[in-house]
N, C-alpha and C positions, 0 to 999 in steps of 0.2 A: 658333743665331742669338742674338746679344746682345739683351737686352730694352731697349726705349726707356726712358730715364730720364724719370720723371714729376716735374716741378717741383711742389712742394707749397706753398711760400710765394709767394703772388701779391700784388703791390703794387697797391692801388687808388690810391695816390699814387705817381707815378713816382719812382724813385730819382734820375733826372736832374733832376727838378723840385726835390726836397728838397735835392739837392746845392747848389742856389743859396742855401740858407739855412745852409750850414756856414761855418766860419771861413775856410777857404781854397778852398772849392769844388772840391777835388780828390776823386778817387774814394774814398779812405779817410778823408776829412776828417770830423770830428765836428760835430754840432750839439747844442744844448742843448734838451732836452725838458722842458716844464713840464706835469705831469699835474695838471689842475685838479680831477679827481675824487678822486685819491689824495693830492692836496696834497703833491707831492714834485717835485724837480728832479733831473735826471741827464743825463750826457753819453752820447751814443751815435752810431751812424752811420746814414745813411739806409736802409741795408739792414735795420735792426732795427725800423723804425717804418713806419706807413702800409701795413701788409700784413695779409692774412688767409689762413688755410689754405684751399687749394683754391678760392679766390674765382673763378677763371676756368675751373675744371675742366669739361670736357664729359663727360657721363655716358652719352651715346647709344652703343649698340653699334656697332662697326665704325668709330668715329671716334677719332682720336688725342685723348686727354684734354687734350693741350697745345695743341690747334689755336688756340683763342682767345688763349692766353698768347703764342704765337708772333706772332700778328697784332698784339697790343697792343705787344709788344717792338719790332716793326718800326716801328710808329707812334712809339714813344718815341724811337727813334733819330733820326727826322725832327724830333721836338719838341726834342731836345737841340741839334741844329744850329740850329733856329730861335731858341732862347733865346740861344745863343752869339752868333749874328749880330745879334740885337736889342741885346745888351749892347754890342757894338762899334759899332753904328749905330742908336741909339735912335729909330727912326722906325717907327711901328706901321702897316704897310701890306703889301699884296701877299701872297705865298705864306706868309711867316712869320706874318702876321696870321691867315690862314686856319687854319694849323696850331695856333696858340695858342688860338684861339677853340674849336676842336674839343677841345683838351685841357681847356679850361674846362668844356665840356659833359660830357666824361667824368667829371671830378671832381665835377660837380654831381649826377650821377645814379647813379654807380657807387661805392658805399661800403657798409660793413656797417650803418651806422645807417639808410641809405635802404632797404636790404633789410628791416631790422627794421620800418620803417614800412609797407612793402608787405605783410609778413607780418600785421601787425596789421589792416590794411585788408581783406585777403583773408580772414583768419580770421573777421572779423566778418560778412562776406557769407556765407561757408560756414555759419557757426553759424546765421544767420538762415534760410538755405535748409533746414537740418536741422530748425529749429523748425517751418517750414511743412510739410515732408514728414512729420514725425512728429506733426502736430496731430491726425491721426486714422488709424485702421487702414486705412480706405479709401484715403486719400491715399498712404499708404505702399505699399499693394498696387499702386496705379496706377503709381507710380514703378518698382517692381520689374518690372512687366510691360513698361514702356518699355525698361528695361535688357535684358530678354530679347529684345525685338525687334531691338535694335541688336547685342547680343552673342550670337551664335548658340550659342556654347559655354558660356554661363552656366548653371550647374547648382546652385550653392550658394544656399541661402535661409536667412537668419537670421530668426527670428520677430520680429514687430513689437514684442512686449513686451521682448525682449532688447535690441533696438536702442534703443528708447526709454529703457530703464533705463541703458544705456551712455551715451547722450547726456545725460540728466539728471544723471548723476554725473560727467560729463566724464572718463570712463575711457578717454580716447584723446588723442593729440596730433596736430596738423596739421603737416605738413611739405610742402615744395615742392621740385621738382627745380631744379637750378642753371640749366637752360636757360630756365625760366620767368622767372627774374630777368633773365637776359641779354637775352631778347626784349623785356621791358618797358623795360629800360634803353636799348636802342638805338632803340626806337620813340620814347622820350622825348627822346633826343638829337636825332633828326631833327626833333622838334617845337620844341625851344628854340633850335636852332642859328640859324635865320633871325632869331630875336629878338635874338641876340647880334650878328649881322652888321648888323642895321638900326640898331644904336646907334652913336653917335659916341663915340670912346674918347680919354680923356686919359691920356697916359703920364707917370707921375711918376718922378722920379729922386731918390733919397735923397742926402744930403750928410753930411759928417763931423759937422756941427753937428746935423742932424736925427736921426741914428742910423738903424739899419736898419729895414726892414719885417720883420714876422714873418708866419708862416703857421700853419695849423692842420690838424687832421684833417678839416676841413670848409671848404676854403679859398675857396670862391666865396660871397660874401655878397650877398644881394638885399634891398634896403631901400627904403622910401618916402623920397623926397627931403624931403618936408615932411609928416611923419606927423600933425602936429596938424591938417592940413586934410583928413585922411581919416576917415570915420565910424569910431568905435571898433570896430565889428563886423568891419571889413575890414583893420584895421591889422596884424593878425598874418598876413595872407595876401596879400603882394604877389605879382604874377605877372611872369614874364619878358617877356610881351608887353604889359604895361600901361605907359602913359605915367605920368610922375611917379615912376618907380622908378629906382634906381641899382644897378649891379652893381660890387662891389669885388673885385679879385683881385690878391693879391701874386704877382708873377712871380719875384722873387728878393729877397734882402736889399737890393738896390739899385734895383729897378724894381717898379712896381705900376701897375695899370690901374683907371680908373673909367669906366664906360660908361653913357650916358644917351640917351634919345630927345630930341634937341634939334636946332636948326639950326646949331649950331656945328660947325666942322670939327675933326678930330683935331689934337692938339698935344702937344708934349713940354715939360714944365716941371720945374724944380728944386723939390722939395717942402720947405716950411718945417718946422721942428720941430713946430709946432702941427698942421700937416696930417698929418705922419707919425703923430703921437700920436693924432689922430682916426681915421686909417685903421686903426691897430693896435687901437683900441678896437672897431671894427667886427669885426675878425678875432676878437678875444677873445670878443665877444658871440655869435658864431656857432660857436665851437668846440664840439665834442661832448665831447671828453675831453682832448686834448693840443694844446699849442702848440709850435712849432719856431722856434728863433731862433739866430743865431750868437753872440749876446752877451746875457747876462742883464740888462744895463743898457740895454735898448731903452726907448723912451718910449711911453707910452700915456696917454690921457685918462681920468681916474678919474671916479667918480660925482659928485664935487664940482666937475667941470669944470676941474680943474687937472691939470697934467702930472706923472705919476709915472714912476719907473724900474721896470723889470721885476722887480728884486729885491724889490719891495714887493707884487707882484701877488697872491701867495698870502695875504698879510695883508688885502688889500683885498676879495677876492671871498668 
């Protein structure tokens, strides 16, 4: 019997989404990638960016490793249709709105840098738990006895002195199963999705004069609308459910969304060059490593509050 092919390159940014930032938006069209960490610019296809090895892989026995990848692919097919229909009829409502908001939630919580943050947080907790467990031999023995009660087949016992020495010298690494990330991500998606639905959304359309919207490897930007009115301690931690915040999301080179908690109903407007430049600045500020654009001469607002072209970006940052 032929073996099932296991996909290894998994996109946390959908190819159908990235295609909207290519020159011609066709399957093999190229986009320009600006790597702000390596300070270089190059052309590539959506297939070659926004991905990570085995990102969606299921490692549980008797489960197809591609199960989640298949489900994500099915959703991406629906998202591709929603984005095409929105481009033809730019009214953000109904089924297409629901699909795109879900895609935003996916992009917000499912990425390598988010998983790195989870790792850092969980590792600190586990390190603290080990500090407490190894604070005395009695504490350690109590934990071992509890394990024996739960695990009837437990036989191995490492001495307190050996474990304490291992911990103090950090002679180990902490790693987590893929399923633990996946569970946290989808719990988080369920939490922020209502906060996205409860916002009113302004749909922006770029023009020839304004130039294109750009996107990044962290495309959903959450900011305070008036940061100067927020106590300094809280300025770096806006929340999706908090009033006074704005969500910025570039849908394609031609369309972008701004969501707020306000009494205004949704609308569609042509974006000025100044507004696109401001929007692109938000995208740049929230990028982790890479920017994606169809044209190097997009506009963004620089630190001097003047409009610059993308060709100057690596000089400005």
